C-alpha positions, 0 to 999 in steps of 0.5 A: 489452484488459481488465485484472485489477482489483486488490483493495486494503485501504480504509485502505491506499488512503486512506493511499496517496492522502494521501502527500505527494509521492506517495512513501512507504516500507513502515515509514511505511505500517505505522506509519500503518496501525497508528495509524489502526486499532483494535488489534482491527481489525488483524493482528499487527505482523509479519503487517501488514508482510508484508500491506502488502509483498505489496500493494505488490508487486502494485501494482509488478507493475501498474506503479502503484508504482515503487521507487527507493532506495540502500543508505544511504537504503533503498527509497522507493516512488512512486505512478505517475500512473495509480494514481488512474485504476486501477479498484481493488476497494476492500475494507474490512478486507481484511487481517483474517482 
């Protein structure tokens, strides 16, 4: 059975693979992505948040990321052990128009 290959932004992929404890939250991803990219090389803040959010939702649908959380702590995402085995199409500057 074949599976669809997911495209992922190169910088986001690098950030995810460097997560300590294989866990992260969306705000941390956005801040780290912004700090690593030049201002001219990234979408505006709100658009960047939604692009990251949509990318994480795709990873959730592929069961490569799971979400855990509570009302007081917010949502924390965890990378599944199969994340590193998935044949991603890693695209440089995927989030740019």
